[in-house]
C-alpha positions in Angstrom: 120.6 97.1 94.5 119.1 99.6 92.1 115.8 101.2 92.9 114.1 100.9 89.5 111.6 103.7 90.1 114.4 106.1 91.1 116.6 105.0 88.2 113.8 105.8 85.7 112.8 109.0 87.5 116.3 110.5 87.5 117.8 109.2 84.3 118.2 112.2 81.9 118.0 109.9 78.9 114.5 108.5 79.7 111.4 110.2 78.3 108.9 110.4 81.1 105.9 112.0 82.7 105.5 112.2 86.5 103.2 113.6 89.2 104.6 112.9 92.7 104.9 109.0 92.8 103.0 108.5 89.6 105.5 107.9 86.8 105.3 106.7 83.2 108.4 106.4 81.0 109.6 105.0 77.7 112.4 102.8 78.8 115.2 101.7 76.5 117.5 99.4 78.4 121.1 100.5 78.4 122.5 97.6 80.4 125.0 95.0 79.1 124.8 92.6 82.1 122.9 89.4 81.7 121.5 89.6 85.2 120.4 92.7 87.0 118.8 92.9 90.5 116.3 95.7 91.0 113.7 96.7 93.5 110.8 99.1 93.6 108.7 100.5 96.4 105.9 101.0 93.9 104.1 98.5 91.7 104.6 98.9 88.0 103.3 97.8 84.6 105.6 96.8 81.8 104.4 96.9 78.2 107.1 95.6 75.9 107.5 97.3 72.5 110.7 95.4 71.4 113.2 92.9 72.7 112.6 90.5 75.7 113.5 90.2 79.3 112.8 87.7 82.1 111.6 88.8 85.6 112.2 86.2 88.3 112.0 85.6 92.1 112.9 82.5 94.1 109.6 81.0 93.1 108.4 82.8 90.0 109.6 83.4 86.5 108.0 85.3 83.6 109.4 86.0 80.1 108.0 89.1 78.4 108.5 89.9 74.7 107.1 92.4 72.2 103.4 93.0 72.8 103.4 91.4 76.3 102.2 93.2 79.4 103.3 92.4 83.0 102.2 93.8 86.3 105.1 93.6 88.8 104.1 93.9 92.5 106.4 96.2 94.5 109.4 94.4 95.8 112.8 93.0 94.6 113.4 90.9 91.4 116.1 89.5 89.3 115.9 90.6 85.7 117.6 88.6 83.0 118.0 90.1 79.6 118.7 88.9 76.1 120.8 90.6 73.5 119.1 89.6 70.2 117.2 92.9 70.1 117.2 96.1 72.3 114.7 95.9 75.0 112.2 98.8 74.9 109.1 99.2 77.0 106.6 101.5 78.5 106.8 101.4 82.3 104.0 102.7 84.4 104.5 103.0 88.2 101.4 103.0 90.4 101.4 103.0 94.2 99.1 100.9 96.3 97.2 104.0 97.4 96.2 104.9 93.9 94.9 101.4 93.1 93.0 101.3 96.4 91.4 104.8 95.9 90.3 104.1 92.3 88.7 100.8 93.2 87.0 102.1 96.3 85.8 105.4 94.8 84.5 103.5 91.7 82.9 100.8 93.9 84.4 98.1 91.7 83.6 94.6 93.1 86.4 92.1 93.1 86.0 88.5 93.9 87.1 87.7 97.4 87.8 84.1 96.4 90.5 85.3 94.1 92.5 87.0 96.9 96.2 86.2 96.6 98.0 84.3 99.3 100.9 86.8 99.1 103.2 84.5 97.3 102.7 86.0 93.8 104.4 89.1 92.6 104.5 88.7 88.8 101.1 88.9 87.0 101.1 88.5 83.2 98.3 90.4 81.5 97.0 89.5 78.0 96.6 92.9 76.5 93.4 93.4 74.5 92.8 96.2 71.9 91.7 98.6 74.6 94.9 98.2 76.6 97.1 98.4 73.5 95.4 101.6 72.5 95.9 102.9 76.0 99.7 102.5 75.9 99.9 104.0 72.4 98.1 107.1 73.6 100.7 107.5 76.3 103.5 107.3 73.7 101.8 110.3 72.0 101.9 112.2 75.3 105.6 111.5 75.7 106.3 112.7 72.2 104.8 116.1 72.9 107.3 118.9 73.5 105.2 120.3 76.3 103.8 118.0 79.0 100.0 117.8 79.3 98.1 119.1 82.4 98.8 117.2 85.6 95.1 116.5 86.1 94.9 114.8 82.7 98.0 112.7 83.4 96.5 111.6 86.7 93.3 110.5 85.0 95.3 108.4 82.6 96.9 106.5 85.5 93.4 105.9 87.0 92.2 104.7 83.6 94.9 102.0 83.5 93.7 100.7 86.9 90.1 100.7 85.7 90.9 98.8 82.5 92.8 96.1 84.4 90.2 95.8 87.2 87.2 95.6 84.9 88.4 94.2 81.6 91.6 92.3 82.1 93.7 90.5 84.7 93.3 87.0 86.1 92.5 85.9 89.6 96.0 86.7 90.9 96.1 90.4 90.1 92.4 90.8 91.1 93.2 89.1 94.4 96.0 91.5 95.0 93.7 94.4 94.3 91.1 92.9 96.6 93.7 92.7 99.5 94.7 96.3 99.0 91.1 97.4 99.4 90.6 95.2 102.4 93.8 95.9 104.4 95.2 99.1 103.0 98.6 98.7 104.8 101.0 96.1 103.5 102.0 93.2 105.7 105.5 93.6 107.0 105.8 89.8 107.5 104.8 89.2 103.9 107.2 91.7 102.6 110.1 90.3 104.5 109.3 86.7 103.6 109.1 87.6 99.9 112.2 89.8 99.7 114.8 88.5 102.2 116.9 86.9 99.5 117.8 90.2 97.9 120.7 92.4 99.3 118.6 95.3 100.4 119.5 97.4 103.4 117.1 98.2 106.3 116.2 101.6 105.0 115.1 100.0 101.7 113.1 97.4 103.5 111.4 100.1 105.6 110.6 102.1 102.5 109.2 99.0 100.7 106.9 98.4 103.7 105.7 102.0 103.8 107.1 102.6 107.3 109.7 104.8 108.8 112.9 103.0 109.8 112.1 103.3 113.5 108.5 102.1 113.0 109.9 99.3 110.8 112.3 98.1 113.5 109.7 98.2 116.3 107.1 96.3 114.3 109.7 93.8 113.1 110.7 93.1 116.7 107.1 92.6 117.8 106.5 90.1 114.9 109.8 88.1 114.8 111.1 88.7 118.3 114.6 89.4 117.0 116.4 92.2 115.1 116.1 92.5 111.3 119.8 92.0 110.8 119.8 88.7 112.7 116.7 87.5 111.0 118.0 88.3 107.6 121.3 86.4 108.2 119.4 83.4 109.5 116.9 83.3 106.6 119.6 83.8 103.9 121.8 81.1 105.4 118.9 78.8 105.6 117.9 79.5 102.0 121.6 79.2 100.9 121.8 75.8 102.5 118.7 74.6 100.8 120.0 75.7 97.4 123.4 74.0 98.0 121.8 70.7 99.0 118.9 70.7 96.4 120.2 72.3 93.3 123.3 72.2 91.1 124.2 75.9 91.5 127.7 76.8 92.3 128.7 78.4 95.6 129.1 81.7 93.8 125.6 81.5 92.3 124.1 80.6 95.7 125.8 83.6 97.3 124.0 85.9 94.8 120.7 84.0 95.0 120.4 84.1 98.8 121.2 87.8 99.3 124.8 87.9 100.5 127.0 90.6 98.9 130.3 88.9 99.8 131.3 85.3 99.3 133.7 85.3 102.2 131.0 86.6 104.6 128.6 83.9 103.5 131.3 81.2 103.9 132.3 82.3 107.3 128.7 82.6 108.6 127.7 79.3 107.0 130.6 77.5 108.7 129.8 79.0 112.1 126.2 78.0 111.8 126.4 74.6 110.2 129.9 73.4 111.1 130.9 72.9 107.5 131.9 74.9 104.5 129.4 75.7 101.7 131.4 73.5 99.4 131.0 70.5 101.7 127.3 71.0 101.7 127.0 71.4 98.0 125.2 68.6 96.0 127.2 69.7 93.0 130.5 69.0 94.7 129.3 65.7 96.0 128.4 64.6 92.4 131.9 65.7 91.2 133.8 64.1 94.1 131.8 61.1 95.4 133.0 59.5 98.6 134.7 56.1 98.1 132.4 53.1 98.9 
């Protein structure tokens, strides 16, 4: 899977400004695939200037078009694109630590009742005139031949967090911000439950959780009483079986949707676990080839 932050940070064709993990860029999508799986260890805002795309997870789906703004919580997502117009957007990456420091230093009060249950990762924002003006100002920064001072750029990132926390954003995003202020460190259990269906490796899961690989493995063992590899196979097979039995997706589609990279590996593991092939478990196949009465 592609790390979206690293792709933007290292792509020589992308206009961008960056300070450490803080990164803003004018992104013009070069991809020709309909579906693209990405992940990011940092949260990001998307402000669309042309075209449209659809961000989705196993439980969420948000279509964004010109003039729309979306806050994407760090993690993995499927992105589906349309080809009626080139997709262009401003992308602003903001780590949890920046959001937390801005809110605590400014003593912004967020409603505890709005705290998210951890199941939401896509937060549409209805941009007002202030937010639109904010993004236009960053376009001007990107157009300058010489980058502005780092301190000024950092202030612009903090300004975005302030605008969303005080002027915009619904209960969901405010709830996420509240949890960041309350806990500081992301929940490993929550991260794994939200992202198991994407084909990330253990180093990527560790980075997403803000832990070293060794610390990730130790904490994982203490929480789940098994290894990450065994847990991931079990969760992906379980989810694959659910998709086969309850949707009309093909076996090939299910392999992608539950996080396996290889169809033969999925089929072999599925048969060993459930005593039947994925095709035999498929509701789609049962409709096409009903048993004789």
